[in-house]
C-alpha positions as CSV (number, residue, x, y, z in Angstrom):
1,X,-35.3,19.8,1.3
2,X,-35.5,17.3,4.2
3,X,-35.1,13.6,4.4
4,X,-35.8,13.6,8.1
5,X,-36.8,10.1,9.3
6,X,-35.4,8.3,6.4
7,X,-32.6,5.7,6.8
8,X,-29.7,5.5,4.4
9,X,-27.0,2.8,4.1
10,X,-23.9,3.6,2.1
11,X,-21.5,0.9,1.3
12,X,-17.7,1.7,1.3
13,X,-18.4,4.9,3.2
14,X,-15.6,5.4,5.8
15,X,-13.8,7.7,3.4
16,X,-13.9,9.4,0.0
17,X,-17.0,9.5,-2.1
18,X,-19.0,7.3,0.2
19,X,-18.3,9.5,3.3
20,X,-19.1,12.7,1.2
21,X,-22.6,11.2,0.3
22,X,-23.1,10.1,3.9
23,X,-22.4,13.7,5.1
24,X,-24.8,15.2,2.7
25,X,-27.6,12.8,3.7
26,X,-27.0,13.2,7.4
27,X,-27.2,17.1,6.9
28,X,-30.6,16.5,5.4
29,X,-31.8,14.6,8.5
30,X,-31.2,10.9,7.4
31,X,-30.2,8.2,9.8
32,X,-27.0,6.9,8.3
33,X,-25.3,3.5,8.3
34,X,-21.6,3.8,7.4
35,X,-19.8,0.7,6.1
36,X,-16.5,-0.7,5.2
37,X,-14.6,-4.0,5.6
38,X,-12.6,-3.0,8.6
39,X,-13.8,-2.6,12.1
40,X,-11.5,-0.3,14.0
41,X,-11.9,2.5,16.6
42,X,-11.2,5.0,13.8
43,X,-14.2,3.6,11.8
44,X,-16.6,4.1,14.7
45,X,-15.0,7.5,15.5
46,X,-16.0,8.6,12.0
47,X,-19.5,7.8,12.6
48,X,-19.5,9.5,16.0
49,X,-18.0,12.6,14.4
50,X,-20.5,12.8,11.6
51,X,-23.3,12.4,14.2
52,X,-21.9,15.2,16.3
53,X,-21.5,17.5,13.3
54,X,-25.0,17.0,11.9
55,X,-27.2,15.9,14.7
56,X,-28.1,12.8,12.7
57,X,-28.1,9.3,14.1
58,X,-25.1,7.5,12.6
59,X,-23.7,4.0,13.1
60,X,-20.9,2.1,11.6
61,X,-21.5,-1.5,10.4
62,X,-18.6,-3.7,9.4
63,X,-19.3,-5.9,6.3
64,X,-17.0,-7.3,3.6
65,X,-18.7,-6.4,0.2
66,X,-16.9,-9.3,-1.4
67,X,-19.1,-11.7,0.5
68,X,-22.8,-11.9,-0.5
69,X,-24.0,-13.0,2.8
70,X,-22.3,-10.1,4.5
71,X,-23.8,-7.7,2.0
72,X,-27.2,-8.9,2.9
73,X,-26.4,-8.9,6.6
74,X,-25.5,-5.2,6.3
75,X,-29.1,-4.5,5.3
76,X,-30.5,-6.6,8.1
77,X,-28.2,-4.9,10.7
78,X,-29.3,-1.5,9.5
79,X,-32.9,-2.5,9.9
80,X,-32.0,-3.7,13.4
81,X,-30.5,-0.3,14.2
82,X,-33.0,2.0,12.7
83,X,-36.1,-0.1,11.9
84,X,-35.9,0.5,8.2
85,X,-33.9,1.0,5.0
86,X,-35.3,3.7,2.8
87,X,-32.1,4.7,0.8
88,X,-29.4,2.4,-0.5
89,X,-26.2,3.8,-1.9
90,X,-24.1,1.1,-3.5
91,X,-20.6,2.7,-3.5
92,X,-18.0,0.2,-2.5
93,X,-15.3,-0.4,-5.1
94,X,-11.7,-1.4,-5.6
95,X,-9.3,-1.2,-8.7
96,X,-6.5,-3.1,-10.4
97,X,-4.8,-2.2,-13.7
98,X,-3.3,-4.8,-16.0
99,X,-3.7,-6.1,-19.5
100,X,-6.3,-8.8,-20.0
101,X,-3.7,-11.6,-20.6
102,X,-1.8,-10.6,-17.4
103,X,-4.8,-9.8,-15.2
104,X,-4.7,-11.9,-12.0
105,X,-7.8,-14.1,-11.8
106,X,-8.2,-13.4,-8.1
107,X,-8.2,-9.6,-8.8
108,X,-10.9,-10.1,-11.5
109,X,-13.0,-12.1,-9.0
110,X,-12.5,-9.5,-6.2
111,X,-13.4,-6.5,-8.4
112,X,-16.5,-8.2,-9.8
113,X,-17.6,-9.2,-6.3
114,X,-17.0,-5.9,-4.7
115,X,-17.9,-3.5,-7.5
116,X,-20.8,-5.3,-9.0
117,X,-22.1,-8.4,-7.2
118,X,-22.4,-6.5,-3.9
119,X,-24.9,-4.2,-5.4
120,X,-27.1,-7.1,-6.4
121,X,-27.0,-8.6,-2.9
122,X,-27.8,-5.4,-1.0
123,X,-30.5,-4.4,-3.5
124,X,-32.2,-7.8,-3.2
125,X,-32.1,-7.5,0.6
126,X,-33.2,-3.9,0.7
127,X,-36.2,-4.0,-1.7
128,X,-38.6,-5.9,0.6
129,X,-38.0,-3.2,3.3
130,X,-38.6,-0.4,0.8
131,X,-41.8,-2.1,-0.3
132,X,-42.8,-2.4,3.3
133,X,-42.1,1.3,3.9
134,X,-43.9,2.3,0.7
135,X,-40.9,4.3,-0.5
136,X,-37.4,3.7,-1.6
137,X,-34.3,5.1,-3.5
138,X,-31.5,3.0,-4.8
139,X,-28.5,4.9,-6.1
140,X,-25.6,3.0,-7.6
141,X,-22.2,4.8,-7.8
142,X,-21.0,3.5,-11.2
143,X,-18.4,5.4,-13.2
144,X,-17.7,7.1,-16.5
145,X,-16.2,3.5,-17.1
146,X,-19.8,2.2,-16.8
147,X,-20.5,4.1,-20.1
148,X,-17.1,3.9,-21.8
149,X,-13.9,2.1,-21.6
150,X,-10.2,2.4,-21.0
151,X,-7.4,-0.2,-21.7
152,X,-6.0,-2.3,-18.8
153,X,-9.2,-1.9,-16.7
154,X,-11.2,-5.0,-17.9
155,X,-12.6,-6.0,-14.6
156,X,-13.5,-2.4,-13.5
157,X,-15.1,-1.6,-16.8
158,X,-17.0,-4.8,-16.9
159,X,-18.2,-4.4,-13.3
160,X,-19.3,-0.8,-13.8
161,X,-21.1,-1.6,-17.1
162,X,-22.9,-4.3,-15.0
163,X,-23.9,-1.8,-12.3
164,X,-25.5,0.4,-14.9
165,X,-27.4,-2.7,-16.3
166,X,-28.5,-3.8,-12.9
167,X,-29.7,-0.3,-12.2
168,X,-32.0,-0.4,-15.3
169,X,-33.4,-3.8,-14.4
170,X,-34.1,-2.6,-10.8
171,X,-35.9,0.4,-12.1
172,X,-38.0,-1.6,-14.4
173,X,-39.0,-4.1,-11.7
174,X,-40.0,-1.3,-9.4
175,X,-41.4,1.1,-12.1
176,X,-45.0,1.0,-10.7
177,X,-43.9,1.4,-7.1
178,X,-42.7,4.5,-5.2
179,X,-39.1,3.2,-5.6
180,X,-36.6,4.4,-8.1
181,X,-33.1,3.2,-9.0
182,X,-30.5,5.2,-10.8
183,X,-26.7,5.2,-11.5
184,X,-24.4,8.1,-10.9
185,X,-21.3,7.9,-13.2
186,X,-18.5,10.1,-11.9
187,X,-15.3,10.9,-13.8
188,X,-12.2,11.6,-11.6
189,X,-13.2,12.8,-8.1
190,X,-10.8,14.4,-5.7
191,X,-10.7,12.0,-2.9
192,X,-7.9,11.3,-0.3
193,X,-6.8,8.3,-2.3
194,X,-6.5,10.4,-5.5
195,X,-4.8,13.2,-3.6
196,X,-2.3,10.8,-2.2
197,X,-1.3,9.6,-5.7
198,X,-0.4,13.1,-7.0
199,X,3.1,13.4,-5.5
200,X,4.2,10.0,-6.9
201,X,2.8,10.9,-10.3
202,X,4.7,14.3,-10.2
203,X,8.0,12.4,-9.6
204,X,7.2,9.8,-12.3
205,X,6.6,12.4,-15.0
206,X,8.8,15.1,-13.7
207,X,5.9,17.5,-13.7
208,X,4.5,20.1,-11.4
209,X,1.2,19.5,-9.6
210,X,-1.0,21.6,-11.9
211,X,0.5,19.9,-15.1
212,X,0.0,16.4,-13.6
213,X,-3.6,17.1,-12.7
214,X,-4.4,18.7,-16.2
215,X,-2.4,16.5,-18.5
216,X,-2.1,13.1,-16.8
217,X,-4.9,12.5,-14.2
218,X,-7.6,14.6,-16.1
219,X,-6.4,13.7,-19.5
220,X,-9.9,12.5,-20.5
221,X,-12.0,15.0,-18.4
222,X,-12.6,18.0,-20.7
223,X,-13.3,20.3,-17.8
224,X,-9.9,19.7,-16.4
225,X,-11.4,19.9,-13.0
226,X,-12.1,17.2,-10.4
227,X,-15.6,16.5,-9.3
228,X,-15.9,16.7,-5.5
229,X,-17.4,14.4,-3.0
230,X,-19.8,17.2,-2.0
231,X,-21.1,17.5,-5.5
232,X,-21.8,13.7,-5.6
233,X,-23.5,14.1,-2.3
234,X,-25.7,16.8,-3.8
235,X,-26.5,14.6,-6.8
236,X,-27.6,11.7,-4.5
237,X,-29.7,14.1,-2.5
238,X,-31.5,15.2,-5.7
239,X,-32.2,11.7,-6.7
240,X,-33.7,11.1,-3.3
241,X,-35.9,14.2,-3.6
242,X,-39.6,14.6,-4.7
243,X,-38.4,16.4,-7.8
244,X,-36.7,13.1,-8.9
245,X,-39.8,10.9,-8.5
246,X,-40.0,10.1,-12.2
247,X,-36.3,9.8,-12.7
248,X,-35.5,6.1,-12.7
249,X,-33.5,3.6,-14.7
250,X,-31.0,6.2,-16.1
251,X,-27.5,7.4,-15.5
252,X,-26.3,10.8,-14.3
253,X,-22.8,11.6,-15.5
254,X,-20.6,13.8,-13.2
255,X,-17.5,13.7,-15.4
256,X,-16.7,17.2,-16.6
257,X,-17.7,16.2,-20.2
258,X,-15.8,12.9,-20.4
259,X,-18.6,10.9,-22.0
260,X,-19.6,13.7,-24.3
261,X,-16.4,13.0,-26.3
């Protein structure tokens, strides 16, 4: 499979899931635009390293996904860099945990903006370019929490349900065009952020690493195994392939059986 000549933009992609997806698409020949809200030497070094490892053309573009105008500008800057946007991966996200009556309003607003509204703005800006190219793939990284719920995660659950809904509407509006839109719904994924939380969780519960992973972090994930960023990258690649041409408006769960319960 090759995506040579295609251009992909991935929001929130200087680490974790987003960077894993970017790496897979770069290996398949995509031009890649990495993104995050920061603009450091380290961010640009990540792009240079990925380009060196894969031979793909990779740039880093700063944009704050809580700002609609910057979301749209990210698409414009990607087009300026590569001449097109063929693949859009909406991945940027943040989290905050609290009961509804104690949930800070500013945290609610930030989560809704970054986790959901950003996907609307980038999609609205990217679709005209996909139509011009005569081909497009939108893949929204939702969550198992886009299909089910957990207490104390009101904003995150609301946002991810919204992303799933937006994916369906986008698919219907492009159903007679060579453009698809789907949502991937991961359970727990082993990212650097999750890895960094394990030692503190071990101390909190006075448990060893294996028990913390099995009984605390993966309590709701029946496989008792993390998904990996490489697996999510492979799922995105499949949704961008010719084999997935008639897959649109649906969700792909990568959650070790979580949503089967």
